[in-house]
C-alpha positions in Angstrom: 2.0 8.5 -62.0 -0.4 6.6 -64.2 -2.0 7.4 -67.5 -5.4 9.0 -66.8 -8.3 10.8 -68.5 -9.3 14.0 -66.8 -12.9 15.1 -67.3 -13.3 18.7 -66.3 -16.8 19.7 -65.3 -18.6 22.1 -67.5 -21.1 24.6 -66.1 -23.5 25.8 -68.7 -26.3 28.1 -69.3 -28.0 29.8 -72.4 -24.7 31.5 -73.2 -22.6 28.4 -73.4 -20.4 26.8 -70.7 -17.4 27.4 -68.4 -14.8 24.9 -67.3 -11.7 24.8 -65.1 -9.2 22.8 -67.2 -6.5 22.7 -64.6 -6.7 23.4 -60.8 -3.6 22.4 -58.9 -5.3 22.1 -55.5 -8.1 19.8 -56.8 -5.7 17.6 -58.8 -3.3 17.3 -55.8 -6.3 16.2 -53.7 -6.8 13.5 -56.3 -3.2 12.4 -56.0 -1.9 14.3 -59.1 0.9 16.7 -58.3 2.5 18.2 -61.3 4.4 21.5 -61.8 3.7 22.4 -65.4 6.1 25.0 -66.8 5.2 25.3 -70.5 2.0 25.4 -72.6 2.0 24.3 -76.3 -0.6 24.9 -78.9 -0.8 23.3 -82.4 -3.0 23.6 -85.4 -3.3 20.7 -87.9 -5.2 21.8 -91.0 -5.8 18.5 -93.0 -7.9 15.7 -91.7 -5.7 12.7 -91.2 -2.7 14.6 -89.9 -0.7 12.3 -87.7 1.8 13.8 -85.2 4.1 11.4 -83.3 5.0 9.3 -81.6 7.1 11.8 -79.6 8.8 11.9 -76.3 11.6 13.7 -74.4 14.3 11.7 -72.8 15.7 12.1 -69.3 16.8 14.4 -67.8 14.0 16.4 -69.6 11.4 13.7 -69.8 7.9 15.3 -69.8 4.5 14.6 -68.3 1.9 16.0 -70.7 -1.7 17.1 -70.2 -3.3 17.1 -73.7 -6.7 18.5 -74.8 -8.4 19.3 -78.1 -9.6 22.9 -78.4 -11.2 22.6 -81.8 -12.2 19.4 -83.8 -11.6 15.8 -82.8 -8.4 13.7 -82.5 -7.5 10.1 -81.6 -4.9 10.5 -79.0 -2.4 7.7 -78.1 0.2 7.0 -75.4 2.7 4.1 -75.7 4.6 2.8 -72.6 8.3 3.0 -73.5 9.7 2.1 -70.0 11.7 -1.1 -70.5 11.2 -2.2 -66.9 7.4 -2.0 -67.2 5.4 -5.2 -67.7 3.4 -3.1 -70.2 6.4 -2.0 -72.3 5.3 -1.4 -75.9 1.6 -1.4 -75.0 -0.6 1.5 -75.9 -3.8 3.2 -74.9 -5.9 5.7 -76.8 -9.1 7.6 -76.9 -10.9 10.4 -78.7 -10.4 13.9 -77.4 -12.6 16.6 -78.8 -13.7 20.2 -78.2 -17.1 18.7 -77.5 -16.2 16.1 -75.0 -13.6 18.3 -73.2 -11.6 15.2 -72.0 -7.9 15.5 -71.4 -5.2 12.8 -71.4 -2.6 13.0 -68.7 0.5 11.3 -69.9 3.3 10.5 -67.5 7.0 10.6 -68.4 8.2 7.4 -70.1 5.4 7.3 -72.6 5.6 8.2 -76.3 2.7 10.4 -77.5 0.9 10.9 -80.8 -2.4 11.8 -82.3 -4.3 11.8 -85.6 -6.8 14.4 -86.5 -10.3 13.2 -87.3 -11.5 16.5 -88.7 -9.9 19.5 -90.5 -8.5 22.4 -88.6 -7.9 20.7 -85.2 -6.3 22.7 -82.5 -4.5 20.9 -79.7 -3.1 22.4 -76.4 -0.9 20.6 -74.0 0.9 21.4 -70.8 4.3 19.9 -70.0 6.3 19.8 -66.8 9.8 20.1 -68.4 11.0 22.6 -71.0 11.6 21.6 -74.5 15.2 20.2 -75.1 16.3 19.6 -78.7 19.0 17.2 -77.4 16.4 15.1 -75.6 13.8 15.1 -78.3 12.9 11.7 -79.6 10.3 9.5 -81.2 9.3 6.1 -82.5 7.4 5.0 -85.6 3.6 5.6 -85.5 3.1 2.3 -87.5 5.5 0.0 -85.7 3.8 -3.4 -86.0 5.3 -4.6 -82.7 3.1 -1.9 -81.0 0.1 -2.5 -83.2 -1.8 0.7 -82.4 -5.4 0.5 -83.5 -5.5 3.8 -85.4 -8.8 4.8 -86.9 -9.3 4.0 -90.6 -8.4 7.5 -91.6 -4.7 6.6 -90.9 -4.4 4.4 -93.9 -2.6 7.3 -95.6 -1.7 9.9 -92.9 -0.3 13.4 -93.4 3.1 13.2 -91.8 6.1 15.5 -91.3 9.4 14.3 -92.8 10.7 13.9 -89.2 7.8 11.7 -88.2 8.0 9.6 -91.4 11.7 8.8 -90.5 11.2 7.8 -86.9 12.7 4.4 -85.9 10.8 1.4 -84.5 10.5 0.8 -80.8 13.2 -1.9 -81.0 15.8 0.8 -81.9 15.0 2.8 -78.7 18.2 3.1 -76.7 16.9 5.3 -73.9 15.9 3.7 -70.6 13.1 5.5 -68.8 12.7 4.6 -65.1 9.8 2.4 -64.2 7.8 3.8 -61.3 5.8 0.7 -60.5 2.7 1.9 -62.3 2.0 -0.3 -65.4 -0.3 0.8 -68.2 -3.8 -0.2 -67.3 -7.3 0.5 -68.5 -7.8 4.3 -68.9 -9.2 5.7 -65.7 -11.5 8.7 -65.9 -11.4 11.3 -63.2 -14.0 14.1 -63.0 -12.4 17.3 -61.8 
């Protein structure tokens, strides 16, 4: 599985719009077959709230489908599969309630985001249940990764947990590499 941007179609009229945000049959036809088992929803009140970079280790490694329900975020995925030629590389984009884009993140990537407005709501699907024993993360500001965060991140609002995350070099977990390196973000209209 590769990192992809899903762009659900919106059908609008004078009342607003309607969109299918996930359709198993359509995505399977596009080569994306995922059995999601849990939906998560978060609210970040202050602008500049940074969450991440998080992952779940095997055997509970998770694929995620992330979307912004209210506001705007800069969403990031970092390849943490040691066997990958793109280990430690990142990709990111703006997700917003307005653009409706979703980021599909395969297992073996750390995920994080920063809010670009106040009161941002994020929803994401995962294909493995939460496991406290497998919960992990890496530092959002690791200079070896060099994420190009928006300027708002000069002094982010962080949890104590996220403030204490180690650098990528301390990662002891070995995620399997599936032969799909991180490449340019590919958008798929669904």
